[in-house]
FIGUBA-724051 format. One record per residue (C-alpha): x, y, z; residue number from 1; residue in three letters. Coordinates in steps of 0.2 Angstrom, whole numbers. Example, Ala and Ser with C-alpha at 12.3 -4.5 7.8 and 13.67 -1.06 7.14 Angstrom:
2
    xx    yy    zz   i  aa
    62   -22    39   1 ALA
    68    -5    36   2 SER
This chain:
748
    xx    yy    zz   i  aa
    84    94  -195   1 MET
    81   111  -185   2 GLY
    66   117  -177   3 LEU
    53   125  -188   4 VAL
    40   138  -183   5 ASN
    26   131  -194   6 GLU
    23   119  -209   7 VAL
     7   123  -220   8 ASP
     0   108  -231   9 PHE
   -17   108  -239  10 PRO
   -31    99  -230  11 ILE
   -34    81  -236  12 ASN
   -51    73  -234  13 PRO
   -41    57  -228  14 ASP
   -35    62  -211  15 GLY
   -22    48  -211  16 LEU
   -15    54  -228  17 THR
   -15    72  -222  18 GLN
    -5    67  -206  19 ALA
     8    58  -216  20 ARG
    10    72  -228  21 GLN
    11    85  -214  22 PHE
    25    76  -205  23 VAL
    35    68  -220  24 ALA
    45    84  -224  25 PRO
    50    85  -205  26 LEU
    55    67  -202  27 ILE
    59    59  -218  28 GLU
    78    62  -217  29 SER
    79    60  -198  30 GLU
    85    44  -189  31 LEU
    80    36  -173  32 LEU
    93    30  -160  33 ASP
    92    13  -168  34 SER
    97    20  -185  35 GLY
    80    17  -192  36 GLU
    72    31  -203  37 ASN
    59    40  -193  38 MET
    46    41  -207  39 LEU
    48    22  -211  40 ALA
    47    18  -192  41 HIS
    31    29  -191  42 ALA
    24    20  -207  43 ASP
    27     3  -199  44 ALA
    19     7  -182  45 VAL
     4    14  -190  46 ALA
     2    -2  -200  47 GLN
     5   -13  -185  48 LEU
    -8    -4  -175  49 LEU
   -20    -6  -190  50 ASN
   -17   -24  -189  51 SER
   -23   -26  -171  52 VAL
   -39   -16  -175  53 GLY
   -34     2  -169  54 ALA
   -45    16  -175  55 ALA
   -38    29  -188  56 HIS
   -36    42  -175  57 ASP
   -23    32  -166  58 LEU
   -13    29  -182  59 GLN
   -14    48  -186  60 ILE
    -8    52  -169  61 ALA
     7    40  -172  62 THR
    13    51  -186  63 TYR
    10    67  -176  64 LEU
    19    61  -161  65 GLY
    36    60  -171  66 TYR
    33    78  -177  67 ALA
    31    86  -160  68 VAL
    50    87  -156  69 PRO
    53    95  -173  70 MET
    40   110  -170  71 LEU
    41   126  -160  72 LYS
    24   129  -152  73 ARG
    19   111  -157  74 ALA
     3   110  -147  75 PRO
    -4   126  -155  76 GLU
     1   121  -173  77 ILE
    -6   103  -172  78 LEU
   -22   109  -163  79 ALA
   -25   121  -177  80 LYS
   -23   107  -191  81 LYS
   -29    91  -182  82 PHE
   -39    96  -167  83 GLY
   -36    97  -148  84 LYS
   -39    78  -145  85 SER
   -26    72  -157  86 LEU
   -14    85  -152  87 THR
   -15    80  -134  88 VAL
   -12    62  -139  89 LEU
     3    66  -149  90 ALA
    11    77  -136  91 VAL
     8    65  -122  92 ASP
    16    51  -133  93 ALA
    32    62  -136  94 ALA
    33    67  -118  95 GLU
    32    49  -111  96 ILE
    46    43  -123  97 VAL
    57    56  -115  98 LYS
    52    51   -97  99 VAL
    53    33  -100 100 GLN
    70    34  -107 101 ARG
    76    42   -91 102 GLN
    68    28   -81 103 ALA
    75    14   -92 104 ARG
    93    21   -90 105 LEU
    91    21   -71 106 ARG
    85     3   -70 107 ILE
    99    -4   -81 108 LEU
   113     6   -74 109 HIS
   112     2   -56 110 GLN
   126   -11   -53 111 PRO
   124   -11   -34 112 THR
   105   -10   -34 113 ALA
    96   -25   -25 114 GLU
    85   -36   -36 115 ALA
    70   -31   -26 116 GLU
    73   -12   -29 117 GLU
    75   -15   -48 118 ILE
    59   -25   -48 119 ALA
    49   -12   -39 120 LEU
    56     1   -51 121 GLN
    51    -9   -66 122 THR
    33   -11   -60 123 GLU
    32     7   -57 124 ASN
    38    11   -74 125 VAL
    24    -1   -81 126 ARG
    11     9   -70 127 LYS
    18    26   -75 128 MET
    16    21   -93 129 LEU
    -2    19   -90 130 LEU
    -5    33   -77 131 ALA
     5    46   -86 132 PHE
    -6    44  -102 133 SER
   -22    54  -100 134 ARG
   -27    44  -116 135 ASP
   -25    26  -115 136 LEU
   -21    25  -134 137 ARG
    -4    32  -129 138 VAL
     1    15  -122 139 VAL
    -4     6  -138 140 LEU
     7    18  -148 141 MET
    22    15  -136 142 ARG
    19    -4  -138 143 LEU
    18    -3  -157 144 GLY
    33     8  -158 145 SER
    44    -3  -147 146 ARG
    39   -19  -156 147 LEU
    44   -11  -173 148 GLN
    61    -6  -165 149 THR
    64   -24  -161 150 LEU
    59   -29  -178 151 ARG
    70   -17  -186 152 PHE
    86   -24  -177 153 TYR
    80   -41  -181 154 ALA
    79   -36  -200 155 SER
    96   -29  -201 156 ILE
   103   -44  -191 157 LYS
   110   -33  -177 158 GLN
   109   -36  -158 159 ILE
    98   -23  -150 160 ALA
   105   -13  -135 161 PRO
   104   -24  -119 162 ARG
    95   -10  -110 163 ASP
    81    -8  -123 164 LEU
    79   -27  -125 165 ALA
    78   -29  -106 166 GLN
    65   -15  -104 167 GLU
    55   -23  -118 168 SER
    55   -40  -109 169 LEU
    51   -33   -92 170 THR
    40   -18   -95 171 VAL
    32   -19  -112 172 PHE
    29   -37  -115 173 ALA
    20   -39   -97 174 PRO
    10   -23  -101 175 LEU
     4   -30  -117 176 ALA
     0   -46  -109 177 ASN
   -10   -37   -95 178 ARG
   -20   -27  -109 179 LEU
   -24   -43  -118 180 GLY
   -14   -39  -133 181 LEU
    -7   -57  -135 182 TRP
     0   -56  -152 183 GLN
    11   -41  -147 184 LEU
    15   -49  -131 185 LYS
    23   -65  -138 186 TRP
    32   -56  -152 187 GLU
    40   -43  -139 188 LEU
    45   -58  -128 189 GLU
    53   -68  -142 190 ASP
    62   -54  -150 191 LEU
    69   -47  -133 192 SER
    74   -64  -128 193 PHE
    83   -67  -145 194 ARG
    94   -52  -141 195 PHE
    97   -55  -123 196 LEU
   101   -74  -124 197 GLU
   105   -77  -142 198 PRO
   113   -94  -139 199 GLN
    98  -101  -129 200 THR
    86   -94  -141 201 TYR
    94  -103  -156 202 GLN
    95  -119  -146 203 SER
    76  -119  -143 204 ILE
    73  -114  -161 205 ALA
    83  -129  -167 206 ARG
    73  -140  -155 207 SER
    57  -135  -163 208 LEU
    61  -144  -179 209 ASP
    46  -136  -188 210 GLN
    45  -118  -193 211 LYS
    33  -107  -183 212 ARG
    21  -105  -198 213 ILE
    21  -124  -200 214 GLN
    17  -126  -181 215 ARG
     3  -114  -182 216 GLU
    -4  -123  -197 217 GLN
    -4  -139  -188 218 HIS
   -13  -131  -173 219 VAL
   -26  -124  -185 220 ALA
   -29  -141  -193 221 GLN
   -30  -150  -176 222 LEU
   -42  -137  -170 223 SER
   -54  -139  -185 224 GLU
   -53  -158  -183 225 HIS
   -58  -158  -165 226 ILE
   -72  -145  -168 227 LYS
   -80  -155  -182 228 SER
   -79  -171  -172 229 SER
   -87  -164  -157 230 LEU
  -100  -156  -168 231 LEU
  -105  -173  -175 232 GLN
  -107  -179  -157 233 LEU
  -119  -164  -154 234 GLY
  -107  -153  -145 235 PHE
  -106  -135  -152 236 LYS
   -89  -131  -145 237 ALA
   -77  -116  -148 238 GLN
   -60  -123  -152 239 VAL
   -44  -112  -153 240 SER
   -26  -115  -151 241 GLY
    -8  -108  -153 242 ARG
     9  -115  -155 243 ALA
    19  -110  -139 244 LYS
    32   -97  -143 245 HIS
    51   -99  -139 246 ILE
    52   -87  -123 247 TYR
    36   -95  -116 248 SER
    45  -112  -118 249 ILE
    61  -106  -109 250 VAL
    51   -98   -95 251 LYS
    42  -114   -92 252 LYS
    57  -125   -93 253 MET
    66  -113   -80 254 ARG
    51  -111   -69 255 GLY
    48  -130   -67 256 LYS
    66  -135   -70 257 LYS
    61  -146   -85 258 LEU
    70  -151  -100 259 SER
    63  -147  -118 260 PHE
    56  -164  -119 261 ASP
    47  -161  -103 262 GLY
    37  -146  -109 263 VAL
    21  -155  -115 264 TYR
    11  -139  -120 265 ASP
    22  -133  -134 266 VAL
     6  -135  -144 267 THR
   -10  -131  -134 268 ALA
   -28  -131  -138 269 LEU
   -43  -123  -129 270 ARG
   -61  -130  -130 271 VAL
   -75  -120  -124 272 LEU
   -92  -128  -120 273 VAL
  -109  -123  -112 274 ASN
  -109  -132   -96 275 ASN
   -99  -143   -84 276 VAL
  -107  -159   -90 277 ASN
  -101  -155  -107 278 GLU
   -83  -152  -101 279 CYS
   -82  -170   -94 280 TYR
   -91  -177  -110 281 ALA
   -78  -168  -121 282 VAL
   -64  -175  -109 283 LEU
   -70  -193  -112 284 ALA
   -70  -191  -131 285 TRP
   -52  -183  -131 286 VAL
   -45  -197  -121 287 HIS
   -53  -209  -133 288 THR
   -48  -200  -149 289 ALA
   -30  -197  -143 290 PHE
   -17  -206  -132 291 GLU
   -18  -197  -115 292 PRO
    -2  -195  -104 293 ILE
    -8  -200   -87 294 ALA
     4  -190   -77 295 SER
    -1  -174   -85 296 GLU
   -19  -172   -80 297 PHE
   -26  -158   -69 298 ASP
   -45  -156   -65 299 ASP
   -46  -138   -59 300 TYR
   -65  -139   -60 301 ILE
   -67  -152   -46 302 ALA
   -53  -144   -36 303 LYS
   -51  -125   -42 304 PRO
   -35  -116   -39 305 LYS
   -34  -104   -24 306 GLN
   -37   -90   -35 307 ASN
   -53   -97   -42 308 GLY
   -47  -103   -58 309 TYR
   -57  -118   -66 310 GLN
   -53  -129   -81 311 SER
   -48  -146   -86 312 ILE
   -30  -148   -92 313 HIS
   -25  -164  -100 314 THR
   -10  -169  -112 315 VAL
   -12  -181  -126 316 VAL
    -1  -187  -140 317 ARG
    -6  -182  -158 318 ASP
    -3  -198  -168 319 ASN
    -9  -191  -184 320 SER
     3  -190  -199 321 GLU
     6  -171  -196 322 THR
     6  -173  -177 323 GLY
    21  -185  -176 324 GLY
    16  -191  -159 325 ALA
    20  -175  -151 326 ARG
    12  -170  -135 327 PRO
    -3  -158  -136 328 VAL
   -11  -149  -121 329 GLU
   -30  -147  -122 330 ILE
   -39  -136  -109 331 GLN
   -58  -139  -107 332 ILE
   -69  -126   -99 333 ARG
   -86  -117  -100 334 THR
   -88  -100  -107 335 HIS
   -91   -93   -89 336 THR
   -75  -101   -83 337 MET
   -66   -94   -98 338 HIS
   -73   -76   -95 339 GLN
   -67   -78   -76 340 HIS
   -50   -84   -81 341 ALA
   -48   -70   -94 342 GLU
   -55   -55   -84 343 SER
   -57   -61   -66 344 GLY
   -45   -63   -52 345 VAL
   -38   -79   -61 346 ALA
   -34   -70   -77 347 ALA
   -20   -78   -88 348 HIS
    -8   -64   -84 349 TRP
   -11   -65   -65 350 ALA
    -2   -82   -64 351 TYR
     9   -82   -79 352 LYS
    19   -67   -72 353 GLU
    21   -75   -55 354 ALA
    40   -73   -57 355 GLY
    49   -83   -43 356 VAL
    33   -89   -36 357 LYS
    32  -101   -51 358 GLY
    15  -107   -58 359 TYR
     7  -111   -42 360 SER
    -6   -97   -44 361 GLY
    -7   -79   -39 362 VAL
   -22   -70   -33 363 GLN
   -25   -54   -43 364 ALA
   -35   -45   -30 365 THR
   -26   -29   -29 366 GLY
   -33   -12   -34 367 ALA
   -21   -10   -48 368 TYR
   -26   -27   -55 369 ASP
   -44   -23   -54 370 ALA
   -41    -7   -64 371 LYS
   -31   -17   -77 372 ILE
   -47   -28   -79 373 ALA
   -57   -12   -83 374 VAL
   -44    -5   -95 375 ILE
   -44   -21  -105 376 ARG
   -62   -18  -109 377 GLN
   -58     0  -114 378 LEU
   -46    -7  -126 379 ILE
   -60   -16  -135 380 ALA
   -71    -1  -135 381 TRP
   -58    10  -142 382 GLU
   -57    -1  -157 383 ARG
   -75     2  -162 384 ASP
   -78    20  -157 385 LEU
   -77    35  -167 386 SER
   -65    49  -163 387 SER
   -79    58  -153 388 GLN
   -85    43  -144 389 ASP
   -67    39  -141 390 GLY
   -65    54  -130 391 ASP
   -78    47  -118 392 ASP
   -68    31  -117 393 THR
   -52    41  -113 394 ASN
   -62    50   -99 395 VAL
   -67    33   -92 396 MET
   -49    27   -93 397 ALA
   -42    43   -85 398 ALA
   -55    40   -71 399 LYS
   -49    22   -68 400 VAL
   -31    28   -65 401 LEU
   -35    45   -58 402 ALA
   -30    41   -40 403 ASP
   -12    37   -43 404 ARG
     3    48   -50 405 ILE
    20    43   -54 406 TYR
    34    56   -53 407 VAL
    53    54   -54 408 LEU
    68    58   -43 409 THR
    83    68   -52 410 PRO
    91    50   -54 411 GLU
    75    45   -63 412 ALA
    68    33   -50 413 LYS
    49    31   -52 414 VAL
    39    35   -36 415 VAL
    21    30   -34 416 ASP
    10    42   -25 417 LEU
    -8    46   -22 418 PRO
   -16    59   -34 419 ALA
   -14    77   -27 420 GLY
     2    72   -18 421 ALA
    14    86   -14 422 THR
    33    87   -13 423 ALA
    32    83     6 424 ILE
    23    67     2 425 ASP
    36    63   -11 426 PHE
    50    66     2 427 ALA
    42    54    14 428 TYR
    40    41     1 429 ALA
    59    41    -2 430 LEU
    64    41    16 431 HIS
    56    46    33 432 THR
    71    57    38 433 ASP
    71    66    22 434 LEU
    53    70    24 435 GLY
    56    77    42 436 HIS
    70    88    35 437 ARG
    61    94    19 438 CYS
    61   113    18 439 ARG
    58   116    -1 440 GLY
    57   108   -18 441 ALA
    60   110   -36 442 LYS
    49   103   -49 443 VAL
    57   102   -67 444 GLU
    70   114   -60 445 GLY
    58   127   -53 446 THR
    55   131   -35 447 LEU
    37   127   -30 448 VAL
    28   129   -13 449 SER
    27   113    -3 450 LEU
     9   111    -5 451 ASN
     9   112   -24 452 THR
     1    96   -31 453 PRO
    12    86   -42 454 LEU
     8    79   -59 455 GLN
    12    63   -68 456 ASN
    30    62   -76 457 GLY
    37    77   -66 458 GLN
    55    77   -60 459 THR
    55    82   -41 460 VAL
    70    87   -31 461 GLU
    69    89   -12 462 VAL
    78   103    -3 463 ILE
    82    98    15 464 ALA
    90   105    30 465 SER
   104    95    39 466 LYS
    93    93    54 467 GLU
    76    98    61 468 GLY
    58    91    61 469 GLY
    41    93    52 470 PRO
    29   108    55 471 SER
    13   106    64 472 ARG
     5   115    49 473 ASP
     8   100    39 474 TRP
    -6    91    48 475 LEU
   -18   105    44 476 ASN
   -28    97    30 477 GLN
   -35   114    25 478 GLU
   -17   119    20 479 LEU
   -15   104     9 480 GLY
     3   100    13 481 PHE
     0    81    15 482 LEU
   -11    69     5 483 VAL
    -3    52     8 484 SER
    -8    42    24 485 HIS
    10    36    26 486 ARG
    17    54    27 487 ALA
     3    60    39 488 ARG
     7    45    50 489 SER
    26    49    50 490 LYS
    23    67    55 491 VAL
    11    62    69 492 ARG
    23    49    75 493 ALA
    37    62    76 494 TRP
    27    74    87 495 PHE
    21    59    97 496 ASN
    39    54   100 497 ALA
    43    72   105 498 GLU
    29    72   118 499 GLN
    35    55   124 500 ALA
    53    62   126 501 GLU
    46    76   137 502 GLN
    36    64   147 503 THR
    51    52   150 504 ILE
    61    67   155 505 ALA
    48    72   168 506 LYS
    48    55   175 507 GLY
    67    53   175 508 ARG
    68    69   186 509 ASP
    55    63   198 510 TRP
    63    46   200 511 VAL
    80    54   202 512 GLU
    74    65   216 513 LYS
    67    50   226 514 ILE
    84    41   224 515 LEU
    93    57   230 516 GLN
    81    58   245 517 ARG
    84    40   249 518 GLU
   103    40   246 519 GLY
   102    27   233 520 LYS
   109    37   218 521 THR
   121    22   214 522 SER
   107    10   209 523 ILE
   106     7   190 524 ALA
    90    13   183 525 MET
    87    -3   173 526 ASP
    89   -13   189 527 THR
    76    -2   198 528 LEU
    64    -4   183 529 ALA
    66   -23   183 530 GLY
    62   -24   201 531 LYS
    46   -13   198 532 LEU
    41   -26   184 533 ASP
    45   -13   170 534 PHE
    54   -19   154 535 ALA
    66    -5   154 536 ASN
    70    11   162 537 ALA
    61    22   149 538 ASN
    45    12   152 539 GLU
    47    16   171 540 MET
    50    35   167 541 PHE
    35    35   155 542 MET
    24    28   169 543 THR
    31    40   182 544 ALA
    29    55   170 545 GLY
    11    51   169 546 LYS
     9    51   188 547 ASP
     5    33   187 548 GLU
    19    27   198 549 LEU
    18    29   217 550 SER
    33    35   228 551 THR
    29    21   240 552 ARG
    32     8   227 553 ALA
    49    14   224 554 ILE
    53    15   243 555 GLU
    48    -3   245 556 LEU
    60    -8   231 557 VAL
    74     3   239 558 LEU
    72    -5   256 559 ARG
    67   -23   253 560 PRO
    78   -30   267 561 THR
    71   -18   281 562 ASP
    63   -29   294 563 PRO
    45   -26   298 564 ILE
    45   -16   314 565 ASP
    29   -21   322 566 LYS
    33   -10   337 567 SER
    35     4   325 568 SER
    19     0   316 569 THR
    10    -1   333 570 GLU
    18    16   338 571 SER
    12    24   322 572 GLU
    -5    17   325 573 LEU
    -5    24   343 574 VAL
     0    41   335 575 GLN
   -15    40   323 576 LEU
   -27    36   338 577 LYS
   -20    51   347 578 ASN
   -22    62   332 579 LYS
   -40    55   330 580 ALA
   -44    60   348 581 ALA
   -39    78   345 582 LYS
   -49    78   328 583 ASN
   -65    70   334 584 THR
   -75    86   330 585 ASN
   -66    89   313 586 ARG
   -72    81   297 587 SER
   -59    72   286 588 SER
   -54    83   271 589 PRO
   -53    68   261 590 THR
   -70    61   267 591 GLY
   -62    45   273 592 VAL
   -60    38   291 593 ILE
   -50    23   298 594 ALA
   -62    10   305 595 LEU
   -59     8   324 596 GLY
   -48    23   325 597 VAL
   -59    38   320 598 GLY
   -54    53   309 599 ALA
   -35    53   306 600 VAL
   -23    61   294 601 LEU
   -27    53   277 602 THR
   -22    56   259 603 GLN
   -29    49   243 604 LEU
   -17    39   233 605 ALA
   -12    47   216 606 LYS
    -9    30   208 607 CYS
   -27    25   208 608 CYS
   -37    41   213 609 LYS
   -51    34   223 610 PRO
   -68    43   224 611 ALA
   -85    39   233 612 PRO
   -92    26   232 613 PRO
   -76    16   227 614 ASP
   -72     1   238 615 GLU
   -56     8   247 616 ILE
   -43     2   259 617 THR
   -29    10   268 618 GLY
   -10     8   271 619 PHE
     0    16   285 620 VAL
    15    26   277 621 THR
    31    31   286 622 ARG
    27    49   292 623 GLY
    13    54   280 624 LYS
    -2    46   288 625 GLY
   -14    35   280 626 LEU
   -13    32   261 627 SER
   -30    28   254 628 VAL
   -31    16   239 629 HIS
   -45     8   228 630 ARG
   -46   -10   234 631 ALA
   -41   -16   216 632 GLN
   -25    -5   215 633 CYS
   -10   -14   209 634 ALA
     2    -3   220 635 ASN
    -8    -6   235 636 PHE
    -8   -25   232 637 LYS
    11   -25   231 638 THR
    14   -15   247 639 MET
     1   -25   256 640 ALA
     9   -42   251 641 GLN
    26   -35   258 642 ARG
    20   -27   274 643 GLU
     2   -34   278 644 PRO
     3   -26   296 645 ASP
     2    -9   289 646 ARG
   -15   -12   280 647 VAL
   -30    -3   289 648 MET
   -48    -4   285 649 GLN
   -56    13   280 650 VAL
   -72    19   274 651 ALA
   -80    35   266 652 TRP
   -88    46   279 653 THR
  -107    50   279 654 ASP
  -102    67   272 655 THR
   -93    60   257 656 ALA
  -107    48   254 657 SER
  -119    62   252 658 LEU
  -111    65   235 659 GLY
  -116    80   224 660 ALA
  -129    85   237 661 GLY
  -115    90   249 662 ASN
  -108   106   244 663 LYS
   -95   106   258 664 ARG
   -86    91   253 665 HIS
   -70    92   241 666 ALA
   -70    86   223 667 ALA
   -60    70   219 668 TYR
   -48    69   205 669 PRO
   -50    54   194 670 VAL
   -42    48   177 671 ASP
   -53    44   162 672 VAL
   -45    35   147 673 GLN
   -53    38   130 674 ILE
   -49    28   113 675 GLN
   -55    36    97 676 ALA
   -52    38    78 677 ILE
   -41    53    77 678 ASP
   -49    68    68 679 ARG
   -48    87    69 680 GLN
   -58    94    83 681 GLY
   -59    78    93 682 LEU
   -51    85   109 683 LEU
   -63   100   108 684 ARG
   -79    90   106 685 ASP
   -74    79   121 686 ILE
   -69    93   132 687 SER
   -86   102   128 688 GLU
   -95    86   135 689 VAL
   -86    88   152 690 PHE
   -89   106   152 691 ALA
  -108   104   149 692 ARG
  -108    91   163 693 GLU
  -100   104   175 694 LYS
   -84    94   178 695 MET
   -68   102   180 696 ASN
   -54    96   168 697 VAL
   -37    98   177 698 ILE
   -26    88   166 699 GLY
   -25    81   148 700 VAL
   -13    69   140 701 GLN
   -15    64   121 702 THR
    -6    52   110 703 GLN
   -10    48    91 704 SER
    -4    31    85 705 VAL
    -5    22    68 706 LYS
   -18     8    69 707 SER
   -12    -9    62 708 THR
   -30   -14    58 709 GLN
   -38     1    50 710 THR
   -33    15    39 711 ASP
   -37    28    53 712 HIS
   -25    34    66 713 ASP
   -30    30    84 714 THR
   -30    44    97 715 ALA
   -27    39   116 716 TRP
   -32    52   128 717 MET
   -31    53   147 718 THR
   -42    66   156 719 PHE
   -40    70   174 720 THR
   -56    77   180 721 ILE
   -63    83   197 722 GLU
   -79    74   202 723 ILE
   -90    73   218 724 ASN
   -95    55   215 725 GLU
   -92    41   203 726 VAL
  -111    40   197 727 LYS
  -109    57   189 728 ARG
   -94    52   180 729 LEU
  -103    36   173 730 GLU
  -116    48   166 731 ASN
  -103    59   158 732 ALA
   -94    44   150 733 LEU
  -110    38   142 734 ALA
  -112    55   133 735 VAL
   -93    55   128 736 VAL
   -96    38   120 737 ARG
  -108    46   108 738 ASN
   -95    58   102 739 VAL
   -91    55    84 740 LYS
   -76    43    82 741 GLY
   -75    38   101 742 VAL
   -73    19   102 743 GLN
   -70    17   121 744 ARG
   -72    29   136 745 ALA
   -69    22   154 746 LEU
   -61    26   170 747 ARG
   -43    21   173 748 LYS
């Protein structure tokens, strides 16, 4: 049937009848992909939803959803006749059918895809089915429609397409299970399994020598017998039961590697009582009234499962005339335990969907699982609320799922992103390199700006350059280019790596110049790094690039076999004394004197940057006078161990010890290391502290890294500051530690 502009029907007081009358001329001659008449399908879905207690609004929207593709300006036409709420519901239902068909085809047509990738895609389709629906009732409509499709194939005795049956089993049935729609869940599973593995299905069906209806009647009779017997004993128990369906039997046989005879809970009952004492009293009666199977007993009350699940499980033989000595599983628990099992972290679906993890228990502690628990309650509320109140329920459901969106690649791969995510977030979710090279994007075939927020169900195509990197603008939160923590971390890592490369290049040049001066250019860099106790050459270059590696340390490695020339050392000391004699009236520019020698040529070591009143020591260098180190300097300790005769005692002069009160004495450069939670304006705030303390900052190095313990990025900063004395530095660091986000601030 072609598209029509508008169809006008008289308003009927019965909204459901009116909706059917409206859509009938549009769809009564149309066929679905399955070959089923579209109107007959809509009738069946509406009836199915009614059977599970859905409100009339949901049944009305079921009819309208099938009319949407047949109408031009469908939203305007439907809103005029049926109101905005039902129109949105119908349009969403029609849209998700199209999107999900694309996703299903991708899952089932990937012959080379890894099982893990397919499993992730399947789970994302489940989530998309919820998150894409602004109205939770769209999910119920899709479940009802899929079940009716499977019923249709069964009624005409044809095998359903494998991709449709597989999706029903892996997406729709688990979703129905998670939403607590048990009746829909087991029928979806059984019908899907019947089409996917017909021979296995028939084999199990033959093993169940009773028809399903007979098995269910037996369960009802047994439940009533137990309930009345317990009532006579003074226990007001709630007893319910079910006959295990075929797919559940097969799943357990495969999960536990059992034969059919080894599945003892083909028939199972659940007994709910008021307290723990009654649980054990009922257990005693059950073991008296029936023949217990000793090997099939588990007391999860005395020893709960890891996920907190509590219940008593026992298997007995029903020796009644209708029971035929078949095993029956009986679960005994309190109402509180049952509520926890159904809605808490040990909910039935949390361990029955364990997959390869079997039946050992799975903790349902994730945020998604918590949302599902809320949504299950929304389902119950929806059944009892009117259309107007239902809007409030839908708003609550939307809020529950508002923090995630699900979009598709051009190949229909479903990608999970935070709400408000952009095309750049999408690109980084696919691959880090693709994110770096992202230069544009198309949404539904239309070019959009890179900071445009994406919406559920949209198809996004990334336009990337052959090479290149991210823009620093992407890290500006006010511009809105990035939302996801993962994408921001990747961009920061790229710039940190770029800065690291520059530092390594600087360090390499410095080391190469020393090697050229010493005539040792043939030495391998990795060999030199190893002798200096670095893991590799790049680590050595990085340290050198930060001015944290002394020239003397490299010289000692390059000339390890040089004998210690005591006469040379004594000669240099004599020269120092002669210089001291000529400089007795001069003050040391570094504020350091050699004890027993007087004022001599000294230089403060760059590796440890001493400043008054640090404990210091000296080392006689070759031709450069006395190098002054902090007593705990690692470089000094290495040199002193190799050439102890060159060590000399030194001390700060009285002028140096005057500290800040002495305006004649030079400032001393020191390094300060700061660790903080990275944020915008952090570098500015810390720099302002040093400015207020009247300390001159002569160098800054920063690096941001992703923390493995928190959700925040960690900033590492090294400030080189000129000070007069260490005490003033300690006062400044105390102020720095009070800056927002600063975790540590100390002198290197």
